[in-house]
N, C-alpha and C positions, 0 to 999 in steps of 0.2 A: 457602403463604406463602414469601417469599424465603429466610428463615433456614433453612427445612427443607431447601433444596437446597444449602446451603453447609457441611454437616457433612463434614469432610475424608474423602475416600476412601469416600463412601457415595453411589452414583449408579447409574443404569441407562443403557443404550445400545441404540439400534436401528440396525442396518445391514443392510438387506435382510432383515429378519426374524430376524437372529442376535443372540445375547446375549453380552456380554463379562463375564468373571468375575474377571479379575486386575487389580487397580489398580496404578497407578504413582504413588508418592507422593514422588518425588525433586524436590520443589519447591525453588526457590532463595529464601532469605530476603532481605529488602530493608531498608535503613535509609532512612527517608523524611525529606525536608526540605520545609518550607513556603517556597516560593521567591517567590511574588508573590500579593498579596491582590487581591480583587475577583472578578468573574465573567469567565471566559475560555473562549473557544469554539474555539481552535486552538492547536496546538503542533507543532513539527517539529524534528528533528535535521538538522544537516549531516552526511551519512553518511560523510564523510572526515575528521571532526574528532575521532574517538575519544570521542564524547559530550560534547565541550567547547562546541561552538557550537550553541545552541538558539534557536529563534524561537517567539514566542507572540503571539497576537492577542486583545485583550480583547473582551468582548461588545458594550458600548455606548460605552466610552471610546475616544478617538482613539489611533491609533498602531499600529505593529508593533514589537515589542520583540525585541532580540537580546542574548543572553548569550554571552560568550567564555570563561567559566570554569565551565562545567557547571551553570549556573543559580544561582550565588552572587550575581552582580551583573548588572544589566540596563540597557540604554540604549534609549530610545524613538526611533524613526525614523518621522516622519510629516510631513516637510517638504513633500511634494507636496500641493497643494490641487486638488480637482476643480473643474470649471467653475463650480459653485455656491458655491465658497469654503469648502467643508467639508473637513477633513483626513480621511485614511484612517481608517475605523472599521468595527467589526462584522465583522472578518475571520473567516470560517468555515473556511478552509483555508490553510495555508502549505505550499508544496511546493518543496523544494530539488532541482534537477535533478541526478541522480546522476553524469552524465557531465561536468558542469561546474558545480561548486557555487557559482560566482559568480552563476549564474542562479537567482533565487528568485522565486516567484509568491505573491501574496496575493490571496485571492478573498473578496469580500463577497457579500451577497445581490443586489447590483445591478452590481458592477464587478469587473474583473480588473486587477490591477497587476503590473508586472514590474520586477525589479531586475537589473542586470548587474554590480553591484559587491558582491555578498554581502549585500544587504538594507540597505545604508546609504542609498541614494537610490532613488526609485521613479518609474516612468513609467506614465501611464494613457492612452497614445495609442490603446489598443485599445477605448476606450469612446466612445460618442456620435459615432461616425463612420458616415455613411450607408453606406459600403462595407464596413466591418468593425466591427461592434458586438458584441463578445464577451459583454457582459452579465455576470451573476453567478449564483451558486448558493448557497443556504443549506445547504451540506453539502460532503462531500469527493467531488468529481467530476472531479478531474484525475488521470490515470494515465499510466504510462510503460512503453514497451517498449524494453528495453535493446538487443536485437538490431538494431533499426533506428534506435536513438537518436531515437525519435519520442514526442511528447507528445500525449495525447488529452484533450479537454476537453468535457464535456457541459453545454451551456448550459441554463439553467432554462426551465421551461414548455414543454418539447418543441421548442424553437426550432432545435435542431440539434446535431450532434456535429462538433467541430473537431479538426484534426490539424496539428501542426507538426513539421517535420523539420529545422529550423534553430534549435533551442533557444528557440522561442517568438517569434522576430523576425517571422515571417510565419505565417499560418494559412490552412488550406483547409477550407471547409465541406463535410463529407462527406455530410450528410443534410439538405438543405434541406427545409422543410415536413415534418419528421419528426414524426408525430403518434401513433406507437405508444405513447408514454408521455406522460401528461398533465403530469408535473412531475418532473424529475430530482432524485433525492435522494442517489444514490451511483453510482459508476462503478468498474469494475475491468477491467484489461487483462492478458491473459496474456502470457507471455514467449516465445510462439511466433515463429518466424522467417518472415517473409513470403517466399513462393516455395518454401520447403522443403515437399516433398510436396504442392505446390499449395495450401498453407494460408496464411491470414493470421492475425494475432493474434485471439483471441476477445475480444470486448467484451461485458461484461454491464452493464446499466443498470437502475436501479430507479425506482419511482414514489414520490411523497411520501406517499401515503395508503393505497393499496390492496394493498400487498404484492406487486405484480407485478414480475417480472424479465424483461426482454427480452434477446435474444441476437443478436449479429451475428458472422458469420465471414467477411465480405467487405468489411471496412473501412467498415461502416455503410451499405452500399448496400441491404441488406435486413435485416429484423428479424423475430424470432419470439418471442412471449411464451411462455416455457417454464415459468414458475411463476405461476399465477393462482389463489390460494386462494379458493374461493367463500365469499361471505358474511363476509369478514373486512375489518377496517379496520386495516391495519398499515403502519408505516413500515419501510423498509429502510435504516438509517443507514450501514451499511458493507458493502462487497464487497472482499475482499482475496484476491488470487491468491498461491499459493506460487510462489517463484521457481524452485525446483529439484525439487519433487515431480512425478513423471511418471505419467501414466495408464498402468496396467500393460499395456493392450492396444495403444494407439497410440504409447506412449513419447513423448507430447507433454506439455508443461507446462500442463495444462488443469485443475488442481485448485485450487479456490477455497473459501473459507469466507464465508458470508453471514450477516449478523446482522439480526434482525427485532424490532421493538418496537411495541406492547406485547403480549406473548404469554407464556404460561406453559409451553406445551408444544412450541413450534417456534421458540424464540428463536435457535437456531443451525441452519443447514442447511449441508451440504457437497455439492459436486459434483465427481465425478472426471473429467468429460468436458466441461468448459466450459459447464455449464448445460443440457445435454441431459437429464440425470437428476439427481435430488436425493435426499439422505439426511438423516434427522433425527438430530440429536445430542440424544437425549432426556434426558441427565443434566445438560444445561446449565442455569445459573441463569436465572430469569425477570427481565423488566423491565430488560434490559441495554442499554447504549449504549457505543460505543467498542470498537474491535477492532484488534489488531495481531498479526502473526505473527513468531515468531523464525525468520528465514530461513537460519540456519546449516544446512549439510548434515548436521551431526551430529544435528540435530533432525528428520530425516526418518524416517518409519516404514519398516519393512522387511516383505517378504512373511512372513506368519504373525502379524504384530502385529494385534491386534483393530482398530486404527484404520487399517490400511493401505488406501489409499495416502496418507492425509492427513498433513500435518505434525503433529508431536507437541506443540509448545510454542506456545501463543498466549494472549492476555490479553483481558480484558473488564472493564467497569465497570458500575455501576448508575446508573439514571436515574429521578429522581422516586421514590426509595425512601427510607423513613425509616431513617437510618443507625443508629438505636438498635436496630433489629431485626437488624443484621448488624455487630456490633462488629468492628473491624479487618478488615472484609470488603468494603469498597466497591470495591476492585480485586481481581480474581480471576485466577488463571492455571490452565492445564491443561498437564500434561507428558505426556499420553498420548492426544493427539488429540481431547480433548473428552469422554472417558469419565468422568473424575473431575476435580473442581475444588478448588483450594486458595486460602486467603487469602495475600495478599502482605504482610499486616501494615500495610495502609494506616491512617493514624492516625484514631481516632475523635475528632472535634472537639467543642467545647463551644459551645453557642449564646451569642453575645455576646462570645466570646473572640477578639479580633482576631489574636492570634498562633497560635491553634489553633482556627479556625472550624469550625462545623458544616457538613458537606457533604451535599447531597441528590442531586446530579446530576454524572455524569462525561460530558463532551462528547467528548474525544479522548484516546486513549492511543497513545504511540509508544515503540517499543523500539529501542534502538541495539545492533546485533549486535556491534560491536567492543568496547564498554565494558560491555555488560550493563545499561546504565542505562535506567530508565523515566522518561518525562515524561508528566504527566497534567494536562489542562486541565479544571477543574471550575467549578461555580457559586460556589465560595468562594475559588478561587485556583489557582495552578499549583504542582504538587508534583513533586519529583524523587526517584526511588527509586534508590539505589545498591545493587548486590549486596553482601551482607554479606561475601562472600569477597574482595571487591575486584577481581574479574575474572570473566569467563565462561570456559567450558571451551575454546571454540574460536572465535576470530574468523574472519570470512569471509576466505578466502584472498586475499592481495594479488595482483592481476592481474600475471602475469609475462610476458605477450606484448605486444610493441610492434609496431605496424603502420605502415609508411610506403608511400605510393603515389606513384610518379613516372610520367611519360609512358612507357608501355610495360611497366611492371613494378610488382609488389607485393612488399614484403619484410616477413616476419615474423621477429622476433628474440626470444629467450628465454634466460635463464641456465640453464634446465632443459631436458632433452631433450623434443622435440616428438614425440608419438606418431604423429599423423597430421594432415594438412591436406586439406580437402575443398572443392570449388568447385561451386556450383549455379547454374544459370541461372534466369531469372525464372519459369519454369514448374516449378521444383523438380527438374529433371533434373540428376543429378550428372555434371559434365563433367570432373572431375579428382579423383584421390585419391592422396596421397603415401604413401611408406613412412616408418618412423621415422627421425628425424634429430637431430643435435646442433646446438643454438644458433640457426642462421639458415636460413630457407627463402625462396627467391625464385621468383616465378612470372612468366613472360613473358606479359603480357596481350595483346600484339599478335597472338597466334595465335588469339584469340577475337573474334567479331564485337562491335562496340560495343553496349552495353546495360547492364542492371542485373544484378549477380551477388551471390551471398551466399558469403562465405568462412567456413569453420568449422575451428577448430584445437583439438586436445586435448592436455592435459598431465596426467599422472597426479596425482591429488589436487586438481585445480583444476576449477572449473566450465568448461564449454565456452566458448571464445572465438568470438563470432559478430559479423560486421559486414557491412553492405550496402556494395557498391562499385559505382561506375559509371565506365565509360570509353568 
């Protein structure tokens, strides 16, 4: 039964046959606010707004809603009508582009919408075009690779995987007639750098019903089903890669958490190698939906930790579970990589109470790493969870490197000392490595043949800066 699995700090863990004995109970308490009533299937933060700008999509009601004050007030934006005269509705995913938060996507089960002004107006030119019909997905199937500033989108019913390198203005179909998966339900993309060591980002996709997960390491040109549980009928609602956790052997960012429903013993799986092998998080609660990872570097496990190399802090919610059996427990978190789970104090509603409704299903959970705020879309409304301390321990470092490219040169500037700069060609061969420097680095690109290159720079205490360049 679900309540049995939610006793704080009482759980078991399986990792290659080993057992974990020491719990980590340093969970962060939250103050919850009931922000919007009704049934909601999507929610998303603007990652550069310190938790202030939030988007939400209702289940059957029209509109995409935006809040500019952390979820206290909301404005509906659905002025665009599709060719049949119906407003935007049934949005299953809202995705804000991290590199340019003016670009926002809204995805329903049949259509994809794009906004270039922060979600105030919407464009649906990508639908019903005989040359480019992106269609829709009833799930979260849009992912992003920061190193190449590329968006990946898995269209429903196995019709193809799309990729955009110009913020969604244009799309390339990577896998025409892709039939490895019968129906896409979730998609995850690693933060690997294309060309580095000859590798491309790892793409994981799941099916709607059977619990299969397929893997591609060549931009969708070939696929292998690496998880195919026999005799099971399972959905995989979420696949989330850690941005910063590295595979201990390859030192590549190929660690992901996968969520499965409905199951009591394998509701969470983890992979250290981009889906080649899988580990069971046996202490995880059953019948869960909704997953997000705290991507702060302080939340990475270290060698010797029972959860290594997984991230330590992530969240989940319950789906089609009687809330009466899990008081204050509909949203759970783990702070030790999935070994033990704790309540976030999510409010127990009352049937028929419009200001504090009864909730049975969590659709989407999003965590904002700069404010520590949670946003949760459920069948009874949107809820906002604020950390009781008023802040989180460590916001993501503010990028300190600026890049400028002119004819014949590339310039990197930083107010902090740059430890090293590396240049790789398209085959992953390192063609240049600098010594430590102060402030400004300039590379004469005319000495290299025309082509695509990857530049990588390091500053102490900062994530690596990576960017694809072409000259």
